[in-house]
C-alpha positions, 0 to 999 in steps of 0.5 A, a space after each residue: 167690610 167682609 163676613 167671616 166665621 168664628 170658627 170656635 162657636 162652628 159645632 163642625 159636626 154637622 152639615 151647614 143650615 147655612 148652605 141654604 141661607 145664602 142667596 148667592 151660594 157663598 156658603 160651602 161645606 166639605 163633609 162635615 168641617 167649617 163651611 167656606 166663605 166664597 168672597 167673591 160670591 158674598 154680597 155681604 146680605 147679612 142673612 148667614 149672620 141673621 140665621 146663625 144659630 149658633 152665632 158663628 157668622 159675623 160682619 165685619 
């Protein structure tokens, strides 16, 4: 399984609040662009999926 970002649901015009939600710092963002998930760090806890107000995070 892996967590994926559904790009058309992410507004990409703000700092992603999930940067501070991820317990292992697996989410990064360059400026206000699309966040990126580092799959080598991600433990698939699902916290980002639960806290994303836009529903842009999906656990596959």
